[in-house]
C-alpha positions as CSV (number, residue, x, y, z in Angstrom):
1,X,15.9,29.8,0.2
2,X,15.1,31.0,3.8
3,X,13.0,33.8,2.3
4,X,11.1,31.2,0.2
5,X,10.5,29.0,3.3
6,X,9.2,32.0,5.2
7,X,6.7,32.8,2.5
8,X,5.8,29.1,2.3
9,X,4.9,29.2,6.0
10,X,2.9,32.3,5.5
11,X,0.9,30.8,2.7
12,X,0.4,27.5,4.6
13,X,-0.7,29.4,7.8
14,X,-3.0,31.6,5.8
15,X,-4.6,28.7,4.0
16,X,-5.2,26.6,7.2
17,X,-6.5,29.6,9.2
18,X,-8.5,31.1,6.3
19,X,-6.4,34.3,6.2
20,X,-6.0,36.3,3.0
21,X,-2.9,35.7,0.9
22,X,-1.5,38.5,-1.2
23,X,-0.4,38.1,-4.8
24,X,3.1,39.1,-3.9
25,X,3.5,36.4,-1.3
26,X,2.1,33.7,-3.7
27,X,4.4,35.0,-6.4
28,X,7.4,34.8,-4.1
29,X,6.6,31.2,-3.2
30,X,6.2,30.4,-6.9
31,X,9.8,31.7,-7.5
32,X,11.4,30.1,-4.5
33,X,9.7,26.7,-4.7
34,X,9.9,26.0,-8.4
35,X,9.0,22.4,-9.1
36,X,7.4,21.9,-5.7
37,X,3.7,21.4,-5.3
38,X,3.1,24.2,-2.8
39,X,0.0,26.4,-2.5
40,X,-2.7,24.3,-0.8
41,X,-1.0,20.8,-0.8
42,X,0.2,21.0,2.8
43,X,-3.3,21.8,4.0
44,X,-4.8,19.2,1.7
45,X,-2.4,16.4,2.8
46,X,-2.7,17.3,6.5
47,X,-6.5,16.6,6.5
48,X,-7.2,20.1,7.5
49,X,-9.8,20.3,4.7
50,X,-11.2,16.8,4.9
51,X,-11.6,14.1,7.5
52,X,-10.9,10.3,7.7
53,X,-14.6,9.7,8.1
54,X,-15.5,11.8,5.0
55,X,-13.0,9.7,2.9
56,X,-14.4,6.4,4.3
57,X,-18.0,7.5,3.8
58,X,-17.3,8.5,0.2
59,X,-15.7,5.1,-0.5
60,X,-18.5,3.1,1.1
61,X,-21.1,5.1,-0.9
62,X,-19.2,4.5,-4.1
63,X,-19.0,0.8,-3.3
64,X,-22.8,0.6,-2.6
65,X,-23.9,2.7,-5.6
66,X,-21.3,2.3,-8.4
67,X,-20.2,-1.3,-8.0
68,X,-22.6,-4.1,-9.2
69,X,-23.9,-7.0,-7.1
70,X,-21.8,-9.3,-9.2
71,X,-18.4,-9.8,-7.4
72,X,-19.7,-8.7,-4.0
73,X,-19.9,-11.2,-1.1
74,X,-23.0,-13.1,-0.1
75,X,-23.5,-11.4,3.3
76,X,-24.9,-14.7,4.7
77,X,-21.6,-16.5,4.4
78,X,-18.9,-14.3,2.8
79,X,-16.8,-11.2,3.5
80,X,-14.3,-9.1,1.5
81,X,-12.0,-6.2,1.8
82,X,-12.2,-2.8,0.1
83,X,-9.6,-0.2,-1.0
84,X,-9.8,2.9,-3.1
85,X,-7.9,6.0,-4.2
86,X,-9.6,9.3,-3.7
87,X,-8.6,12.5,-5.6
88,X,-8.8,15.6,-3.4
89,X,-8.7,18.9,-5.3
90,X,-8.6,22.3,-3.8
91,X,-9.9,25.5,-5.2
92,X,-7.7,27.0,-7.9
93,X,-5.2,29.6,-6.8
94,X,-7.3,32.4,-8.3
95,X,-10.4,31.2,-6.3
96,X,-8.4,31.1,-3.1
97,X,-7.2,34.7,-3.5
98,X,-10.7,35.9,-4.4
99,X,-12.4,34.2,-1.5
100,X,-9.9,33.1,1.2
101,X,-12.6,32.5,3.8
102,X,-14.5,30.1,1.7
103,X,-12.0,27.4,0.7
104,X,-13.5,24.3,-0.9
105,X,-12.2,20.9,-1.8
106,X,-13.7,18.3,-4.1
107,X,-13.3,14.6,-3.3
108,X,-13.7,12.0,-6.0
109,X,-13.1,8.2,-6.0
110,X,-10.9,7.6,-9.0
111,X,-10.1,3.9,-8.4
112,X,-11.5,1.1,-6.3
113,X,-10.8,-2.5,-5.6
114,X,-12.1,-5.4,-3.6
115,X,-10.6,-8.8,-3.0
116,X,-8.8,-11.1,-0.6
117,X,-7.0,-13.7,-2.8
118,X,-3.6,-14.4,-4.4
119,X,-2.6,-17.1,-6.9
120,X,0.2,-19.5,-6.1
121,X,3.4,-19.4,-8.0
122,X,2.4,-22.6,-10.0
123,X,-0.5,-20.6,-11.6
124,X,1.7,-17.7,-12.7
125,X,1.8,-17.2,-16.5
126,X,4.6,-15.8,-18.8
127,X,2.0,-14.0,-20.9
128,X,1.1,-11.3,-18.3
129,X,-2.6,-12.1,-18.6
130,X,-3.4,-13.2,-15.1
131,X,-3.7,-11.1,-11.9
132,X,-1.2,-12.6,-9.4
133,X,-2.3,-10.5,-6.5
134,X,-6.0,-9.7,-6.0
135,X,-5.9,-8.2,-2.5
136,X,-8.1,-5.1,-2.4
137,X,-5.1,-2.7,-2.0
138,X,-3.4,-4.1,-5.0
139,X,-6.5,-4.2,-7.2
140,X,-7.1,-0.5,-6.2
141,X,-3.6,0.5,-7.0
142,X,-3.6,-1.2,-10.4
143,X,-7.0,0.4,-11.1
144,X,-5.4,3.7,-10.2
145,X,-2.6,3.1,-12.7
146,X,-5.3,2.6,-15.4
147,X,-6.8,5.9,-14.4
148,X,-3.4,7.6,-14.5
149,X,-2.7,6.2,-18.0
150,X,-6.0,7.7,-19.2
151,X,-5.2,11.1,-17.6
152,X,-1.8,11.0,-19.3
153,X,-3.5,10.4,-22.6
154,X,-5.7,13.4,-22.0
155,X,-2.7,15.6,-21.2
156,X,-0.8,14.4,-24.3
157,X,-3.9,15.2,-26.3
158,X,-3.8,18.7,-24.9
159,X,-7.1,18.4,-23.2
160,X,-7.5,20.7,-20.2
161,X,-9.4,18.3,-18.0
162,X,-6.3,16.2,-17.2
163,X,-4.7,16.2,-13.8
164,X,-1.3,16.6,-15.4
165,X,0.4,19.8,-16.6
166,X,3.6,20.1,-18.7
167,X,6.9,19.6,-16.8
168,X,10.2,21.4,-17.5
169,X,11.6,18.5,-19.7
170,X,10.5,17.5,-23.1
171,X,7.8,14.9,-23.0
172,X,7.5,15.1,-19.2
173,X,4.5,16.0,-17.1
174,X,3.7,16.7,-13.5
175,X,0.6,16.6,-11.2
176,X,-1.4,19.8,-10.9
177,X,-0.3,21.6,-7.7
178,X,-3.9,21.7,-6.2
179,X,-4.3,17.9,-6.5
180,X,-3.5,15.1,-4.0
181,X,-4.4,11.5,-3.7
182,X,-5.6,9.7,-0.5
183,X,-5.5,5.9,-0.2
184,X,-8.3,4.2,1.6
185,X,-8.4,0.7,3.0
186,X,-11.2,-0.9,4.9
187,X,-8.7,-2.9,6.9
188,X,-5.1,-2.8,8.2
189,X,-2.8,-3.9,5.4
190,X,-1.6,-7.5,5.7
191,X,2.0,-8.1,6.8
192,X,3.9,-5.9,9.3
193,X,1.2,-3.3,9.8
194,X,-1.1,-6.0,11.1
195,X,1.1,-7.0,14.0
196,X,-0.8,-5.1,16.5
197,X,-0.7,-5.3,20.3
198,X,-3.7,-6.7,22.3
199,X,-4.3,-5.4,25.8
200,X,-5.5,-7.5,28.7
201,X,-9.2,-6.5,28.8
202,X,-9.4,-6.9,25.0
203,X,-7.8,-10.4,25.4
204,X,-10.4,-11.4,27.9
205,X,-13.5,-9.9,26.2
206,X,-12.7,-10.5,22.5
207,X,-13.5,-13.7,20.7
208,X,-10.5,-15.1,18.8
209,X,-10.7,-14.2,15.1
210,X,-10.3,-17.3,12.9
211,X,-10.5,-18.1,9.3
212,X,-8.6,-16.9,6.2
213,X,-6.2,-14.2,7.0
214,X,-5.2,-13.5,3.4
215,X,-6.7,-10.0,3.3
216,X,-4.8,-8.6,6.2
217,X,-7.6,-8.9,8.7
218,X,-5.4,-9.5,11.8
219,X,-5.8,-12.8,13.5
220,X,-5.7,-13.3,17.2
221,X,-4.4,-16.6,18.8
222,X,-3.4,-15.8,22.3
223,X,-2.9,-19.1,24.0
224,X,-0.6,-22.1,23.8
225,X,-3.4,-24.4,22.5
226,X,-3.4,-22.6,19.2
227,X,0.1,-23.8,18.3
228,X,0.7,-27.0,16.4
229,X,2.6,-29.9,18.2
230,X,5.9,-28.9,16.7
231,X,5.5,-25.2,17.7
232,X,4.4,-26.3,21.2
233,X,7.6,-28.3,21.6
234,X,9.7,-25.5,20.3
235,X,8.1,-22.9,22.7
236,X,8.4,-25.2,25.7
237,X,12.0,-25.9,25.0
238,X,12.7,-22.2,24.6
239,X,10.8,-21.3,27.7
240,X,12.7,-23.8,29.9
241,X,16.2,-23.4,28.5
242,X,16.3,-19.8,27.1
243,X,18.2,-21.3,24.2
244,X,20.2,-18.9,21.9
245,X,19.6,-19.7,18.3
246,X,22.1,-18.6,15.7
247,X,21.2,-18.7,12.0
248,X,24.0,-18.1,9.5
249,X,23.3,-15.6,6.8
250,X,24.6,-15.4,3.2
251,X,27.2,-12.8,4.2
252,X,28.6,-14.8,7.1
253,X,26.8,-12.6,9.7
254,X,24.5,-14.2,12.3
255,X,21.0,-13.6,13.5
256,X,21.0,-14.1,17.3
257,X,17.7,-15.0,18.8
258,X,17.7,-14.4,22.6
259,X,14.4,-14.9,24.3
260,X,14.5,-12.9,27.6
261,X,11.1,-14.2,28.7
262,X,7.8,-15.2,27.2
263,X,6.4,-11.7,26.8
264,X,9.2,-9.7,25.4
265,X,11.6,-11.2,22.8
266,X,14.3,-9.4,20.9
267,X,16.1,-10.5,17.8
268,X,19.3,-8.7,16.8
269,X,20.7,-8.8,13.3
270,X,24.4,-8.4,13.3
271,X,26.5,-8.0,10.3
272,X,30.2,-6.9,10.2
273,X,29.6,-4.6,7.3
274,X,26.4,-3.1,8.7
275,X,26.9,0.2,10.5
276,X,23.3,0.4,11.4
277,X,22.2,-3.0,12.6
278,X,18.5,-3.7,12.4
279,X,16.6,-5.0,15.3
280,X,13.7,-7.3,15.0
281,X,11.7,-6.9,18.2
282,X,8.4,-6.6,19.9
283,X,7.1,-3.2,18.9
284,X,7.7,-0.1,21.1
285,X,4.1,0.5,22.1
286,X,3.8,-3.0,23.4
287,X,6.9,-2.7,25.6
288,X,6.0,0.9,26.7
289,X,2.5,-0.2,27.6
290,X,3.7,-3.0,29.9
291,X,6.2,-0.6,31.6
292,X,3.3,1.8,32.3
293,X,0.7,-0.6,33.6
294,X,1.1,0.9,37.0
295,X,-0.3,4.2,35.6
296,X,-3.6,2.5,34.7
297,X,-2.7,1.6,31.1
298,X,-4.0,-1.9,30.1
299,X,-1.2,-4.5,30.0
300,X,-0.4,-5.7,26.5
301,X,-0.5,-9.5,26.5
302,X,-0.5,-10.6,22.9
303,X,-0.5,-9.5,19.3
304,X,-2.9,-9.8,16.4
305,X,-1.4,-12.1,13.9
306,X,-0.8,-11.7,10.2
307,X,-1.1,-14.6,7.8
308,X,1.7,-13.2,5.7
309,X,4.9,-15.4,5.9
310,X,8.4,-14.2,6.3
311,X,10.3,-14.2,3.0
312,X,12.3,-17.3,2.2
313,X,16.0,-17.2,3.4
314,X,15.4,-14.3,5.8
315,X,14.9,-14.1,9.5
316,X,11.6,-15.8,10.6
317,X,9.1,-15.4,13.3
318,X,9.9,-16.9,16.8
319,X,6.3,-18.3,17.1
320,X,6.5,-18.1,20.9
321,X,3.0,-17.7,22.5
322,X,2.1,-14.2,23.4
323,X,4.0,-11.1,22.4
324,X,7.0,-13.0,21.1
325,X,5.0,-14.8,18.3
326,X,5.9,-12.4,15.5
327,X,9.0,-10.4,14.7
328,X,8.3,-6.9,13.5
329,X,9.8,-5.0,10.6
330,X,10.3,-8.0,8.4
331,X,9.4,-8.5,4.7
332,X,6.6,-11.0,4.2
333,X,4.9,-12.8,1.3
334,X,1.2,-13.5,1.2
335,X,0.0,-17.0,2.2
336,X,-1.2,-19.5,-0.4
337,X,-3.4,-22.5,-0.1
338,X,-0.7,-25.1,-0.2
339,X,1.1,-23.3,-3.1
340,X,3.4,-20.5,-2.0
341,X,2.8,-17.2,-3.6
342,X,5.4,-14.7,-4.9
343,X,3.3,-11.7,-3.8
344,X,4.7,-9.4,-1.2
345,X,2.5,-8.3,1.7
346,X,0.4,-5.2,1.3
347,X,2.4,-3.5,4.1
348,X,5.6,-4.1,2.1
349,X,4.1,-2.8,-1.2
350,X,2.8,0.3,0.5
351,X,6.3,0.9,1.9
352,X,7.6,0.6,-1.6
353,X,5.0,3.0,-3.1
354,X,5.9,5.5,-0.4
355,X,9.4,5.9,-1.9
356,X,8.9,5.0,-5.6
357,X,5.3,6.3,-6.1
358,X,2.2,4.5,-7.3
359,X,2.6,5.1,-11.0
360,X,5.0,2.2,-11.7
361,X,7.9,2.0,-14.1
362,X,6.1,2.5,-17.3
363,X,4.3,5.8,-16.5
364,X,7.5,7.1,-15.0
365,X,8.8,7.6,-18.6
366,X,6.3,10.5,-18.8
367,X,6.5,11.9,-15.3
368,X,8.9,14.5,-13.9
369,X,8.1,13.4,-10.3
370,X,6.5,10.2,-9.0
371,X,2.8,10.2,-8.0
372,X,2.8,9.8,-4.3
373,X,-0.1,9.1,-1.8
374,X,-0.5,12.1,0.5
375,X,-2.5,10.1,3.1
376,X,-3.6,6.6,4.0
377,X,-7.0,6.2,5.7
378,X,-7.9,2.9,7.3
379,X,-11.5,1.9,8.2
380,X,-12.7,0.7,11.6
381,X,-10.8,-2.5,12.5
382,X,-7.9,-3.6,14.7
383,X,-5.4,-0.8,14.2
384,X,-2.1,0.6,15.6
385,X,-0.7,3.9,14.5
386,X,2.7,2.8,15.6
387,X,2.5,-0.4,13.6
388,X,1.3,1.4,10.5
389,X,4.1,4.0,10.8
390,X,6.7,1.3,11.4
391,X,5.6,-0.7,8.4
392,X,5.0,2.0,5.8
393,X,7.2,4.9,6.7
394,X,10.0,4.1,9.1
395,X,11.4,1.0,7.3
396,X,12.5,3.2,4.4
397,X,13.0,6.5,6.1
398,X,16.8,6.3,6.1
399,X,17.2,5.8,2.3
400,X,19.8,8.0,0.7
401,X,21.3,8.6,-2.8
402,X,17.9,8.3,-4.6
403,X,17.6,9.8,-8.1
404,X,16.2,13.3,-8.4
405,X,12.5,13.5,-7.7
406,X,12.3,10.4,-5.5
407,X,11.9,11.1,-1.8
408,X,10.7,8.9,1.1
409,X,7.3,10.4,2.0
410,X,5.9,11.4,5.4
411,X,2.5,10.0,4.4
412,X,-0.3,11.0,6.7
413,X,-1.8,7.9,8.5
414,X,-5.4,8.2,9.8
415,X,-8.2,5.9,10.9
416,X,-11.9,6.3,10.4
417,X,-14.6,5.3,12.9
418,X,-16.7,3.9,10.1
419,X,-16.7,0.2,9.4
420,X,-17.1,-1.5,6.0
421,X,-20.4,-3.3,5.8
422,X,-18.9,-6.4,4.2
423,X,-15.8,-6.6,6.4
424,X,-15.2,-9.9,8.3
425,X,-15.9,-8.3,11.6
426,X,-19.2,-6.7,10.4
427,X,-20.5,-10.0,8.9
428,X,-19.5,-11.9,12.0
429,X,-21.5,-9.6,14.2
430,X,-24.6,-10.0,12.0
431,X,-24.1,-13.8,11.8
432,X,-23.4,-14.3,15.5
433,X,-25.9,-17.1,16.0
434,X,-25.4,-18.7,12.6
435,X,-23.6,-22.0,12.3
436,X,-22.6,-21.3,8.7
437,X,-18.8,-20.9,8.3
438,X,-17.8,-17.5,7.0
439,X,-15.4,-17.5,4.1
440,X,-13.6,-14.8,2.0
441,X,-15.3,-13.9,-1.2
442,X,-13.5,-15.5,-4.1
443,X,-14.2,-12.6,-6.6
444,X,-12.3,-9.3,-6.9
445,X,-13.8,-6.1,-8.4
446,X,-11.8,-3.4,-10.1
447,X,-13.2,0.0,-11.0
448,X,-11.4,2.9,-12.6
449,X,-12.6,6.4,-13.5
450,X,-12.1,5.8,-17.3
451,X,-14.7,6.2,-20.0
452,X,-14.4,2.7,-21.5
453,X,-15.2,-0.5,-19.5
454,X,-14.4,1.0,-16.1
455,X,-15.6,-2.2,-14.3
456,X,-13.9,-5.6,-14.1
457,X,-14.9,-8.6,-12.0
458,X,-12.3,-11.4,-11.7
459,X,-11.9,-14.7,-10.0
460,X,-8.6,-16.7,-9.8
461,X,-6.9,-14.0,-11.7
462,X,-9.2,-14.0,-14.8
463,X,-12.5,-12.4,-15.7
464,X,-15.2,-14.1,-13.7
465,X,-16.9,-16.8,-15.7
466,X,-13.8,-17.7,-17.8
467,X,-13.7,-21.4,-18.6
468,X,-10.5,-23.4,-18.8
469,X,-10.9,-23.5,-22.6
470,X,-11.1,-19.7,-22.7
471,X,-8.0,-19.0,-20.6
472,X,-5.5,-17.2,-22.8
473,X,-8.2,-15.4,-24.9
474,X,-8.5,-11.7,-24.9
475,X,-11.9,-12.0,-23.3
476,X,-10.4,-13.7,-20.2
477,X,-8.1,-10.9,-19.3
478,X,-8.7,-8.3,-16.6
479,X,-8.3,-4.7,-17.7
480,X,-5.7,-4.3,-15.0
481,X,-3.5,-7.3,-15.7
482,X,0.1,-6.6,-16.8
483,X,-0.4,-7.2,-20.5
484,X,-3.6,-5.0,-20.7
485,X,-1.9,-2.1,-18.9
486,X,1.1,-2.5,-21.1
487,X,-1.0,-2.4,-24.3
488,X,-2.7,0.8,-23.0
489,X,0.7,2.3,-22.4
490,X,1.9,1.4,-25.9
491,X,-1.2,3.1,-27.4
492,X,-0.3,6.2,-25.4
493,X,3.3,6.1,-26.8
494,X,2.2,5.6,-30.4
495,X,-0.3,8.5,-30.1
496,X,2.6,11.0,-29.5
497,X,5.0,12.2,-32.2
498,X,8.7,11.2,-31.8
499,X,9.8,14.8,-31.1
500,X,7.3,15.1,-28.2
501,X,8.4,11.8,-26.6
502,X,10.6,11.8,-23.5
503,X,14.3,11.0,-24.0
504,X,13.9,7.5,-22.6
505,X,11.4,6.6,-25.4
506,X,12.7,8.6,-28.3
507,X,14.3,6.6,-31.2
508,X,14.5,3.5,-29.0
509,X,14.1,-0.1,-30.1
510,X,11.9,-1.4,-27.3
511,X,9.6,-4.4,-27.7
512,X,8.8,-6.3,-24.6
513,X,7.2,-5.3,-21.3
514,X,10.6,-5.9,-19.6
515,X,12.3,-3.6,-22.2
516,X,10.0,-0.7,-21.5
517,X,10.3,-1.2,-17.7
518,X,14.1,-1.3,-17.8
519,X,14.3,1.7,-20.0
520,X,12.7,3.9,-17.2
521,X,16.2,4.5,-15.9
522,X,15.5,6.8,-12.9
523,X,12.8,4.5,-11.6
524,X,15.0,1.4,-11.9
525,X,17.8,3.2,-10.2
526,X,15.5,4.3,-7.3
527,X,14.2,0.7,-7.0
528,X,17.8,-0.6,-6.9
529,X,18.7,1.8,-4.1
530,X,15.6,1.0,-2.1
531,X,16.2,-2.7,-2.3
532,X,19.8,-2.4,-1.4
533,X,19.2,-0.2,1.6
534,X,15.8,-1.2,3.1
535,X,14.0,-4.0,1.3
536,X,16.8,-6.5,0.9
537,X,14.8,-9.7,0.8
538,X,12.2,-8.6,-1.7
539,X,10.9,-11.5,-3.8
540,X,11.2,-10.4,-7.4
541,X,9.4,-12.3,-10.2
542,X,11.7,-14.1,-12.6
543,X,12.3,-12.1,-15.8
544,X,10.8,-14.9,-17.8
545,X,7.4,-13.7,-16.6
546,X,8.0,-10.2,-18.0
547,X,9.2,-10.9,-21.6
548,X,5.7,-10.6,-23.2
549,X,4.6,-8.2,-25.9
C-alpha cells in the first residue's frame, strides 16, 4: 500500500502543479486504490481548481436568473436565506493525460433552496405530505436528493449521462471519480456554528441584530438589558455567589456548571462510564483571543447568538451576559413560534451528513458509498472558521466502528467575500432609514436539476396557494416532501428487474416508508453508531410519522 500512496501523492502533486502524469503511474494508482475516488478528487475538493467566490457567484446568478419572482422576498420589508449544491466535474482522465497543462473544471448548480421557517410539532402530519423544515440548507439538501434519484434512474436505465457508474456489488452504484459536490449557504448554519465571538471594536461599532433568528443569521445581544427579568436575576445571583449548579442526568452522572467569572464559563460533563468526558465551554478562539490582547488582537467580549434551543433533557445554555451566554458543542432544535419544533439545527444536520452522506437511507440501498460533500462554502456574513469546524467536523471526528464505506469526512470549509442580495444584513443596509420592520420571507423555493417540474414554491410546508380545503390533496404537496420523494424512489425500484436489484431490496416484502428506510441496514447501523457516540440527544420523529405508503 505504501507504493500506492506514493503514486497517489505523485498524481495529486502533478495535478495541482500542472505536471504531466504517465499512464503507468495512473494505472498503478488504479490498482492500489481500488474503490477510492482518486485521480482529480483531492485537487477538486481542496479548491485548487475553483474558489469560494466562484461558487457563491454561480449560486447568486442561478438565484437571479433561474428562480421566479414568486417565493422571493419583497426587498422593501423581507429577507431570506439561500443554499445550493454545486456539482464540480474535472476533465476526464484521458483529457488530463492529453493536456495536463490545461486542466478544466465545470461547475453546475444541481439543487437550490431558499427559506427560513419550520413548522411546529403540532402541525406535523402522519401522511408525510408536509415539509417540516424549510430552512434553506434543508430545502437544498432535499432538492439534491431529488436530483440524485433522477441520476440513479438514468444509471439504472443505462444512460451514459448519469453521475453514477456501476459498483462492485449487484445493484450497487458509485459516484464517478471526477465528480464532487460543494455545498453553498449564504449564511452560517443555525445552531452551534452560529455561536461566533464578537471582538471589542465590533461590539462598539456594530448595531445589534434583532428579529427572527430562525434561519441561522446570528443574533447579537451583548448587554444585560437584553435579558428578561428571570434571566437577569439568575445572572446576578451567579455573578455574586459563583454558585455551582448540578443537574442530574439519566445515567446518574452530573453536569457541573462552575462559572469562573462573567467572561469565561466552563461546563464539564462527567459520567462514570465516560472515558472521554465532553466539555461544554466558551470556544477556544474566544479564550485565546483574550489571552493575546496584549499582542494587539481585539478583545473578545461577546458572542453572536443562535435562536436554536438546546434539545430537551440535555445540558442547556448558561445565559450569562457576554461570552458565557451559550454553551458550545451542544445539539439544538430550531425555534418555533410558540409551538416547539422537532427539527434539529442546520449545524447538527450538516454534522450528520458529514458522516452518513447526503443521500439518505432510501438511496443508500443503491449506493456502494455514501454521497459526501467535499466542501462547504458560506457567503459573506458573521463567520468563524473555528465554530464551523467545531460544529460540523470535530463533534463526530472520533466515531469508530462504522460500517464499511462510512467515514467521518474532513470537509473543506471556506467563506466567500460575496454577500447574498436578499440576506438580512443586505436588506438592512438598504433600508437603513426605513421605519418598516424587516421580517423573514414566509415562502421557500426548491429547485432541482430534473426534467419534470424542477421548481417548487411552498409556504407553511405546503405548495404556496394551498387552501385549508386542499390540504391533503396531491396538488398541495411539495415535490421534496417525504411521501413524494418516497414515491419517486418506488418508481425507481419497480423500473429495475428483480435480478438487478441490490440484496436489500430483492424478494423483500416492504410496504411503508419506514419499512424501506429500516431495510437499508448499513445506513441504519451507521446512524445508530453515530447517535450512540456523538449525537446522543438527537430528537427523532416518532415512528407513527413514518408509516405511510
